[in-house]
C-alpha positions as CSV (number, residue, x, y, z in Angstrom):
1,R,124.6,105.3,79.2
2,K,124.4,103.9,75.7
3,E,121.4,101.2,75.0
4,L,123.0,98.1,73.6
5,N,119.6,96.1,73.0
6,R,115.8,96.7,73.6
7,V,114.4,94.0,74.8
8,L,110.9,94.9,75.1
9,K,108.8,97.5,72.7
10,P,108.2,100.8,74.0
11,G,105.4,101.0,76.6
12,V,105.5,97.3,77.3
13,S,107.4,97.6,80.8
14,Q,105.2,100.7,81.8
15,K,102.5,98.2,81.2
16,I,104.0,95.4,83.1
17,L,104.5,97.9,86.1
18,D,100.9,99.3,85.9
19,A,99.7,95.4,86.1
20,M,101.9,94.7,89.2
21,L,100.7,98.0,91.0
22,E,97.3,96.7,90.7
23,S,98.5,93.7,92.7
24,T,99.3,96.0,95.9
25,R,95.8,97.9,96.1
26,E,92.9,96.6,98.0
27,G,92.0,93.1,97.1
28,G,95.0,92.4,95.5
29,T,97.5,89.5,96.2
30,V,100.0,91.9,97.9
31,S,97.7,94.6,99.5
32,K,99.3,93.8,103.1
33,L,102.4,95.9,101.7
34,N,102.0,99.2,102.8
35,I,104.7,101.9,103.8
36,D,103.3,105.6,103.6
37,G,104.7,107.6,100.4
38,I,105.7,104.8,98.6
39,R,104.0,102.7,95.6
40,F,104.8,99.4,95.1
41,C,104.7,97.1,91.9
42,A,104.5,93.4,92.8
43,K,104.4,90.1,91.7
44,S,104.1,87.1,94.5
45,G,104.3,83.7,93.9
46,T,103.3,80.2,95.7
47,A,104.8,77.2,94.2
48,Q,103.9,73.6,95.3
49,I,107.7,71.9,95.6
50,Y,108.1,68.5,93.6
51,N,108.6,65.5,95.8
52,S,111.1,63.1,93.5
53,D,110.9,60.3,96.0
54,E,106.9,60.1,95.2
55,G,107.1,61.7,91.8
56,K,104.5,64.3,92.5
57,Y,104.2,67.5,93.9
58,S,103.7,68.1,97.5
59,F,100.5,69.3,98.8
60,S,101.7,71.0,101.7
61,D,105.6,72.1,101.1
62,V,105.5,75.3,99.0
63,T,108.1,78.0,98.1
64,S,106.5,81.4,98.3
65,T,108.4,84.3,96.7
66,L,107.3,87.8,96.2
67,L,109.3,90.4,93.8
68,V,109.2,94.3,94.5
69,I,109.9,97.1,92.2
70,F,109.7,100.6,94.0
71,P,109.1,103.4,93.7
72,Y,106.5,103.4,91.1
73,D,106.7,106.6,89.9
74,N,110.4,106.4,89.5
75,P,111.7,102.8,89.8
76,R,114.8,102.8,91.4
77,Y,115.1,99.3,93.9
78,I,114.1,95.9,93.4
79,T,113.8,93.3,96.3
80,Y,113.1,89.7,96.1
81,V,112.0,87.3,99.0
82,A,111.7,83.9,98.7
83,Y,110.5,81.3,101.7
84,H,111.1,77.8,101.3
85,K,109.0,75.6,103.0
86,P,107.7,78.4,105.2
87,K,106.1,76.9,108.5
88,T,103.3,79.6,108.9
89,T,99.4,79.7,109.0
90,V,99.5,81.4,105.7
91,N,102.2,80.6,103.4
92,W,100.8,82.8,100.4
93,G,104.2,84.9,99.0
94,G,102.5,88.0,98.9
95,V,101.1,87.6,102.6
96,I,104.4,86.4,104.5
97,G,106.6,88.4,101.9
98,S,104.6,91.5,102.5
99,Y,105.2,91.7,106.6
100,M,108.9,90.9,106.0
101,L,109.4,93.8,103.5
102,N,107.3,96.2,105.5
103,D,109.6,95.8,108.3
104,F,112.8,95.7,106.0
105,I,112.0,98.9,103.7
106,S,110.6,100.7,106.5
107,G,114.0,100.7,108.5
108,L,115.7,101.9,105.1
109,T,113.6,104.9,104.3
110,G,115.9,107.5,106.0
111,Y,118.7,106.0,103.3
112,L,116.8,105.6,100.4
113,E,116.5,107.9,97.4
114,I,112.6,107.9,97.1
115,N,110.2,110.7,95.4
116,P,107.0,110.6,97.2
117,T,103.8,110.5,95.3
118,N,102.8,114.1,94.6
119,Q,100.3,115.0,97.1
120,S,99.0,118.2,98.8
121,V,100.3,119.2,102.4
122,S,99.6,121.7,104.9
123,K,102.1,124.1,106.6
124,K,102.0,122.4,109.7
125,E,103.5,119.3,108.2
126,I,106.0,121.0,105.9
127,T,107.4,122.6,109.6
128,N,107.6,119.2,110.6
129,K,110.3,118.3,108.1
130,N,112.9,119.8,110.8
131,R,112.4,116.5,112.6
132,Y,114.3,114.7,110.0
133,K,117.6,116.6,110.6
134,K,120.7,114.7,112.1
135,M,121.4,115.8,115.9
136,L,124.2,118.0,116.1
137,K,127.2,116.8,117.9
138,T,126.8,119.7,120.4
139,D,122.9,118.3,121.0
140,N,122.3,116.0,123.6
141,Q,118.6,116.2,124.2
142,M,116.2,113.3,123.4
143,P,114.4,114.2,120.3
144,D,110.4,113.4,119.3
145,L,110.4,110.4,117.1
146,T,107.0,109.3,117.5
147,G,105.4,108.9,114.2
148,L,108.6,108.4,112.4
149,T,110.0,104.8,110.9
150,A,112.9,103.3,112.3
151,G,115.0,104.2,109.2
152,D,114.4,108.0,110.3
153,A,115.1,107.7,113.7
154,L,118.7,106.0,112.9
155,Y,119.3,109.0,110.4
156,I,118.3,111.5,113.0
157,L,120.7,109.7,115.8
158,S,123.4,108.7,113.5
159,N,125.8,111.5,114.7
160,K,125.5,109.8,118.3
161,P,127.4,107.0,119.7
162,Y,124.1,105.9,121.7
163,K,123.1,102.3,121.3
164,I,119.5,101.9,119.9
165,K,117.0,99.0,120.1
166,S,114.0,98.8,118.2
167,S,110.9,96.4,117.9
168,G,107.9,96.3,116.0
169,T,107.2,97.3,112.3
170,G,105.4,100.6,110.9
171,K,105.6,104.0,112.9
172,I,107.4,104.4,116.2
173,V,104.4,104.9,118.6
174,S,106.5,104.8,121.9
175,Q,110.1,105.5,123.1
176,S,112.6,105.3,125.8
177,P,113.8,108.1,127.3
178,L,111.1,110.7,126.8
179,P,111.4,113.6,124.5
180,G,113.6,116.2,125.9
181,T,115.6,113.8,128.3
182,I,119.1,114.8,128.4
183,L,121.4,112.1,127.2
184,D,124.9,111.0,127.7
185,T,127.1,108.3,126.1
186,K,125.9,105.6,128.3
187,T,122.3,106.3,127.3
188,K,120.8,102.9,125.6
189,I,117.5,104.1,123.6
190,F,114.4,101.8,122.7
191,I,111.7,102.3,120.2
192,H,108.6,100.7,119.3
193,S,106.9,100.6,116.2
194,E,102.9,99.5,115.1
195,E,101.5,99.7,111.8
196,P,98.4,101.9,111.9
197,N,94.7,100.3,112.1
198,E,92.8,100.0,108.9
199,S,90.4,103.0,110.2
200,D,93.8,105.5,110.4
201,R,95.1,104.6,107.2
């Protein structure tokens, strides 16, 4: 790659990312954006919509937006969500955008190249890495998907012709068929995910 023109002075972009990271921490405007192993940089927006007929800004109609760059440690992806006149009880961009992206990004984590934050792990957690391997074409036993994301489940089952239906967001808490069940080409797989309670985070 050849640098054509420097837009910002050295260090400025990092300061911007640092400030955007703060908004995702507890008490921040985008604190609801929470996916294990990923640190996000985010900027939310909630703008009143101008009513040209009345010549003033609306007190009820807004455009809610959320810009996210991730992962913080090695930025590779940018997502942008915009809701025009959202019909929700809470219309802050940082809130409704977070719920949407939690669901969307969780479903992609098995396909994205993300370097998680350095952290200490136990030997047991390291051996669990085998659960993320794709099922072999000769393997027809239902794996245990609980604790994984929908994206991880799709990756594991990507060698198989099974129909998969998922619901919820976060980590998988229940599945059908149960682990160990013998599967065939007509098998339909259902997985349900839920966000962890605050006490479990």
